[in-house]
The first five atom37 places (N, CA, C, CB, O) and aatype in JSON, in Angstrom:
{
  "aatype": [12, 0, 15, 9, 15, 19, 3, 3, 13, 13, 4, 11, 7, 4, 7, 10, 4, 19, 3, 0, 4, 14, 6, 8, 9, 12, 0, 10, 3, 8, 3, 11, 9, 16, 0, 11, 7, 18, 8, 14, 0, 18, 4, 16, 3, 10, 3, 0, 4, 16, 7, 4, 0, 15, 4, 0, 16, 12, 4, 14, 3, 19, 0, 9, 16, 19, 6, 1],
  "atom_mask": [
    [1, 1, 1, 1, 1],
    [1, 1, 1, 1, 1],
    [1, 1, 1, 1, 1],
    [1, 1, 1, 1, 1],
    [1, 1, 1, 1, 1],
    [1, 1, 1, 1, 1],
    [1, 1, 1, 1, 1],
    [1, 1, 1, 1, 1],
    [1, 1, 1, 1, 1],
    [1, 1, 1, 1, 1],
    [1, 1, 1, 1, 1],
    [1, 1, 1, 1, 1],
    [1, 1, 1, 0, 1],
    [1, 1, 1, 1, 1],
    [1, 1, 1, 0, 1],
    [1, 1, 1, 1, 1],
    [1, 1, 1, 1, 1],
    [1, 1, 1, 1, 1],
    [1, 1, 1, 1, 1],
    [1, 1, 1, 1, 1],
    [1, 1, 1, 1, 1],
    [1, 1, 1, 1, 1],
    [1, 1, 1, 1, 1],
    [1, 1, 1, 1, 1],
    [1, 1, 1, 1, 1],
    [1, 1, 1, 1, 1],
    [1, 1, 1, 1, 1],
    [1, 1, 1, 1, 1],
    [1, 1, 1, 1, 1],
    [1, 1, 1, 1, 1],
    [1, 1, 1, 1, 1],
    [1, 1, 1, 1, 1],
    [1, 1, 1, 1, 1],
    [1, 1, 1, 1, 1],
    [1, 1, 1, 1, 1],
    [1, 1, 1, 1, 1],
    [1, 1, 1, 0, 1],
    [1, 1, 1, 1, 1],
    [1, 1, 1, 1, 1],
    [1, 1, 1, 1, 1],
    [1, 1, 1, 1, 1],
    [1, 1, 1, 1, 1],
    [1, 1, 1, 1, 1],
    [1, 1, 1, 1, 1],
    [1, 1, 1, 1, 1],
    [1, 1, 1, 1, 1],
    [1, 1, 1, 1, 1],
    [1, 1, 1, 1, 1],
    [1, 1, 1, 1, 1],
    [1, 1, 1, 1, 1],
    [1, 1, 1, 0, 1],
    [1, 1, 1, 1, 1],
    [1, 1, 1, 1, 1],
    [1, 1, 1, 1, 1],
    [1, 1, 1, 1, 1],
    [1, 1, 1, 1, 1],
    [1, 1, 1, 1, 1],
    [1, 1, 1, 1, 1],
    [1, 1, 1, 1, 1],
    [1, 1, 1, 1, 1],
    [1, 1, 1, 1, 1],
    [1, 1, 1, 1, 1],
    [1, 1, 1, 1, 1],
    [1, 1, 1, 1, 1],
    [1, 1, 1, 1, 1],
    [1, 1, 1, 1, 1],
    [1, 1, 1, 1, 1],
    [1, 1, 1, 1, 1]
  ],
  "atom_positions": [
    [[41.5, -142.81, -18.46], [42.38, -142.94, -19.61], [43.74, -143.44, -19.13], [42.5, -141.61, -20.37], [44.27, -142.95, -18.13]],
    [[44.29, -144.39, -19.85], [45.58, -144.96, -19.49], [46.72, -144.09, -20.01], [45.71, -146.38, -20.05], [46.58, -143.35, -20.98]],
    [[47.84, -144.21, -19.33], [49.04, -143.48, -19.72], [50.22, -144.44, -19.7], [49.29, -142.26, -18.77], [50.4, -145.19, -18.74]],
    [[51.01, -144.41, -20.75], [52.19, -145.27, -20.87], [53.44, -144.4, -20.88], [52.12, -146.16, -22.15], [53.5, -143.4, -21.59]],
    [[54.42, -144.79, -20.08], [55.71, -144.1, -20.14], [56.81, -145.15, -20.29], [55.95, -143.21, -18.88], [56.78, -146.19, -19.64]],
    [[57.76, -144.84, -21.15], [58.89, -145.73, -21.4], [60.16, -145.03, -20.92], [59.0, -146.12, -22.92], [60.44, -143.9, -21.34]],
    [[60.9, -145.68, -20.05], [62.15, -145.14, -19.55], [63.25, -145.46, -20.55], [62.49, -145.71, -18.13], [63.69, -146.61, -20.65]],
    [[63.68, -144.46, -21.3], [64.69, -144.66, -22.34], [66.02, -145.19, -21.81], [64.93, -143.37, -23.07], [66.78, -145.8, -22.55]],
    [[66.29, -144.95, -20.54], [67.53, -145.45, -19.95], [67.56, -146.97, -19.92], [67.7, -144.89, -18.53], [68.62, -147.58, -20.12]],
    [[66.41, -147.59, -19.67], [66.34, -149.04, -19.56], [65.92, -149.73, -20.85], [65.39, -149.41, -18.47], [66.26, -150.9, -21.05]],
    [[65.19, -149.04, -21.72], [64.68, -149.66, -22.95], [65.83, -149.97, -23.9], [63.65, -148.74, -23.64], [66.64, -149.1, -24.22]],
    [[65.89, -151.23, -24.36], [66.93, -151.63, -25.3], [66.38, -151.88, -26.7], [67.64, -152.87, -24.8], [67.08, -152.41, -27.57]],
    [[65.13, -151.5, -26.92], [64.55, -151.59, -28.25], [64.36, -153.0, -28.77], [0.0, 0.0, 0.0], [64.51, -153.23, -29.97]],
    [[64.05, -153.93, -27.9], [63.9, -155.33, -28.32], [62.63, -155.56, -29.14], [63.9, -156.24, -27.09], [62.58, -156.49, -29.95]],
    [[61.61, -154.73, -28.93], [60.38, -154.84, -29.7], [59.35, -155.81, -29.16], [0.0, 0.0, 0.0], [58.32, -156.02, -29.79]],
    [[59.61, -156.41, -28.01], [58.62, -157.34, -27.45], [57.31, -156.65, -27.11], [59.19, -158.01, -26.2], [56.25, -157.24, -27.25]],
    [[57.39, -155.41, -26.67], [56.17, -154.66, -26.35], [55.37, -154.35, -27.61], [56.52, -153.35, -25.61], [54.14, -154.3, -27.58]],
    [[56.07, -154.14, -28.71], [55.4, -153.86, -29.99], [54.57, -155.06, -30.4], [56.43, -153.51, -31.09], [53.42, -154.91, -30.83]],
    [[55.14, -156.25, -30.26], [54.43, -157.48, -30.62], [53.31, -157.81, -29.64], [55.4, -158.64, -30.69], [52.3, -158.41, -30.02]],
    [[53.46, -157.42, -28.38], [52.49, -157.78, -27.34], [51.26, -156.88, -27.33], [53.14, -157.73, -25.99], [50.21, -157.29, -26.82]],
    [[51.35, -155.69, -27.87], [50.24, -154.73, -27.79], [49.06, -155.17, -28.65], [50.72, -153.34, -28.22], [49.19, -155.27, -29.87]],
    [[47.89, -155.43, -28.03], [46.72, -155.85, -28.8], [46.12, -154.71, -29.64], [45.67, -156.4, -27.85], [45.4, -154.97, -30.6]],
    [[46.41, -153.48, -29.28], [45.89, -152.33, -30.03], [46.85, -151.88, -31.13], [45.61, -151.17, -29.08], [46.51, -151.01, -31.93]],
    [[48.05, -152.46, -31.18], [49.07, -152.14, -32.19], [49.45, -150.66, -32.17], [48.57, -152.52, -33.58], [49.55, -150.01, -33.21]],
    [[49.66, -150.13, -30.95], [50.0, -148.71, -30.81], [51.39, -148.5, -30.23], [48.98, -148.01, -29.94], [51.78, -147.37, -29.95]],
    [[52.14, -149.58, -30.05], [53.53, -149.46, -29.6], [54.44, -149.61, -30.82], [53.88, -150.54, -28.51], [54.17, -150.41, -31.72]],
    [[55.51, -148.81, -30.84], [56.45, -148.86, -31.96], [57.83, -148.48, -31.46], [56.0, -147.91, -33.11], [57.98, -147.93, -30.36]],
    [[58.83, -148.78, -32.26], [60.2, -148.36, -31.95], [60.44, -147.04, -32.67], [61.25, -149.44, -32.38], [60.09, -146.88, -33.84]],
    [[61.05, -146.11, -31.97], [61.3, -144.77, -32.52], [62.62, -144.79, -33.29], [61.34, -143.7, -31.38], [63.7, -144.69, -32.7]],
    [[62.53, -144.91, -34.61], [63.73, -145.0, -35.44], [64.38, -143.64, -35.66], [63.39, -145.63, -36.77], [65.44, -143.56, -36.28]],
    [[63.75, -142.58, -35.18], [64.33, -141.23, -35.28], [65.13, -140.86, -34.05], [63.24, -140.21, -35.51], [65.77, -139.8, -34.02]],
    [[65.1, -141.71, -33.02], [65.76, -141.41, -31.75], [66.7, -142.55, -31.38], [64.71, -141.18, -30.63], [66.38, -143.72, -31.59]],
    [[67.85, -142.2, -30.83], [68.8, -143.2, -30.35], [69.16, -142.84, -28.92], [70.09, -143.25, -31.27], [69.51, -141.7, -28.62]],
    [[69.07, -143.83, -28.03], [69.39, -143.6, -26.62], [70.9, -143.51, -26.43], [68.79, -144.71, -25.74], [71.67, -143.75, -27.35]],
    [[71.3, -143.18, -25.22], [72.72, -143.09, -24.89], [73.42, -144.44, -25.05], [72.9, -142.59, -23.45], [74.63, -144.5, -25.28]],
    [[72.65, -145.53, -24.94], [73.22, -146.86, -25.1], [73.2, -147.33, -26.55], [72.46, -147.85, -24.24], [73.7, -148.42, -26.86]],
    [[72.63, -146.52, -27.44], [72.61, -146.83, -28.87], [71.41, -147.6, -29.36], [0.0, 0.0, 0.0], [71.46, -148.22, -30.42]],
    [[70.31, -147.57, -28.61], [69.1, -148.3, -28.99], [68.01, -147.35, -29.47], [68.59, -149.12, -27.82], [68.0, -146.17, -29.13]],
    [[67.08, -147.89, -30.27], [65.88, -147.16, -30.65], [64.81, -147.51, -29.61], [65.41, -147.53, -32.14], [64.36, -148.66, -29.56]],
    [[64.39, -146.56, -28.79], [63.43, -146.87, -27.72], [62.01, -147.04, -28.24], [63.46, -145.77, -26.66], [61.65, -146.57, -29.31]],
    [[61.22, -147.73, -27.45], [59.81, -147.91, -27.76], [59.03, -146.67, -27.35], [59.24, -149.17, -27.05], [59.47, -145.9, -26.49]],
    [[57.88, -146.49, -27.97], [56.98, -145.4, -27.59], [55.56, -145.75, -28.02], [57.43, -144.06, -28.23], [55.35, -146.63, -28.85]],
    [[54.6, -145.07, -27.44], [53.2, -145.27, -27.76], [52.81, -144.28, -28.86], [52.29, -145.1, -26.49], [53.01, -143.07, -28.71]],
    [[52.27, -144.79, -29.95], [51.92, -143.93, -31.08], [50.58, -143.22, -30.9], [51.89, -144.74, -32.34], [50.34, -142.2, -31.55]],
    [[49.71, -143.76, -30.03], [48.38, -143.17, -29.85], [47.89, -143.43, -28.42], [47.38, -143.76, -30.89], [47.25, -144.45, -28.15]],
    [[48.18, -142.5, -27.53], [47.78, -142.68, -26.12], [46.27, -142.76, -25.93], [48.33, -141.55, -25.28], [45.8, -143.4, -24.99]],
    [[45.51, -142.13, -26.81], [44.05, -142.17, -26.69], [43.49, -143.56, -26.97], [43.41, -141.16, -27.65], [42.42, -143.91, -26.48]],
    [[44.2, -144.35, -27.75], [43.74, -145.7, -28.08], [44.19, -146.74, -27.06], [44.26, -146.08, -29.45], [43.76, -147.89, -27.13]],
    [[45.03, -146.35, -26.12], [45.53, -147.29, -25.11], [44.42, -147.7, -24.16], [46.7, -146.66, -24.33], [43.71, -146.86, -23.61]],
    [[44.28, -149.01, -23.96], [43.26, -149.53, -23.05], [43.79, -149.76, -21.64], [42.71, -150.83, -23.6], [43.01, -150.03, -20.73]],
    [[45.1, -149.64, -21.46], [45.68, -149.85, -20.13], [45.83, -151.3, -19.76], [0.0, 0.0, 0.0], [45.89, -151.63, -18.58]],
    [[45.87, -152.18, -20.73], [45.94, -153.62, -20.46], [47.28, -154.05, -19.87], [45.68, -154.4, -21.73], [47.37, -155.09, -19.22]],
    [[48.31, -153.25, -20.08], [49.66, -153.49, -19.56], [50.36, -154.7, -20.17], [49.6, -153.67, -18.08], [51.3, -155.22, -19.58]],
    [[49.92, -155.15, -21.32], [50.62, -156.25, -22.01], [52.04, -155.84, -22.35], [49.85, -156.66, -23.29], [52.96, -156.66, -22.28]],
    [[52.22, -154.6, -22.72], [53.55, -154.11, -23.08], [54.48, -154.15, -21.87], [53.47, -152.68, -23.64], [55.63, -154.6, -21.98]],
    [[54.0, -153.69, -20.75], [54.81, -153.66, -19.53], [55.11, -155.07, -19.03], [54.11, -152.86, -18.43], [56.19, -155.34, -18.51]],
    [[54.16, -155.97, -19.19], [54.34, -157.35, -18.76], [55.42, -158.05, -19.59], [53.03, -158.12, -18.86], [56.19, -158.84, -19.05]],
    [[55.46, -157.77, -20.86], [56.43, -158.41, -21.76], [57.82, -157.81, -21.7], [55.92, -158.34, -23.17], [58.78, -158.45, -22.12]],
    [[57.95, -156.59, -21.17], [59.23, -155.9, -21.17], [60.23, -156.58, -20.23], [59.04, -154.44, -20.77], [60.01, -156.59, -19.02]],
    [[61.32, -157.14, -20.76], [62.29, -157.82, -19.9], [63.13, -156.87, -19.06], [63.19, -158.66, -20.74], [63.77, -157.31, -18.1]],
    [[63.12, -155.6, -19.39], [63.94, -154.61, -18.67], [63.12, -153.72, -17.75], [64.7, -153.76, -19.65], [63.66, -152.79, -17.15]],
    [[61.83, -154.0, -17.63], [60.91, -153.24, -16.78], [61.03, -151.73, -17.08], [61.19, -153.52, -15.28], [61.1, -150.9, -16.18]],
    [[61.05, -151.42, -18.37], [61.2, -150.03, -18.8], [59.87, -149.32, -19.04], [62.02, -149.98, -20.06], [59.84, -148.11, -19.26]],
    [[58.77, -150.07, -18.99], [57.46, -149.49, -19.31], [56.6, -149.45, -18.06], [56.76, -150.31, -20.42], [56.49, -150.41, -17.31]],
    [[55.97, -148.27, -17.86], [55.03, -148.07, -16.77], [53.68, -147.72, -17.36], [55.52, -146.97, -15.78], [53.58, -146.83, -18.2]],
    [[52.64, -148.41, -16.91], [51.28, -148.14, -17.36], [50.48, -147.65, -16.17], [50.61, -149.41, -18.01], [50.42, -148.32, -15.13]],
    [[49.89, -146.48, -16.31], [49.03, -145.92, -15.25], [47.6, -145.88, -15.76], [49.51, -144.5, -14.82], [47.34, -145.45, -16.88]],
    [[46.69, -146.34, -14.93], [45.27, -146.36, -15.33], [44.49, -145.32, -14.59], [44.65, -147.73, -15.08], [43.29, -145.19, -14.8]]
  ]
}
């Protein structure tokens, strides 16, 4: 089973990972604001994650780690 972690310190909420996810399980957390003032990304359903790492590949800030 794959595991996704997003480092809120680096995530600027650009949403590229949301668009890149083929399973449509990445989203921006509009209930949370980072210290830099951004809404960070998060995985809505870890069980549905295939570990393809499309989200991590698209992240310009290298804020996403995918473990398989």
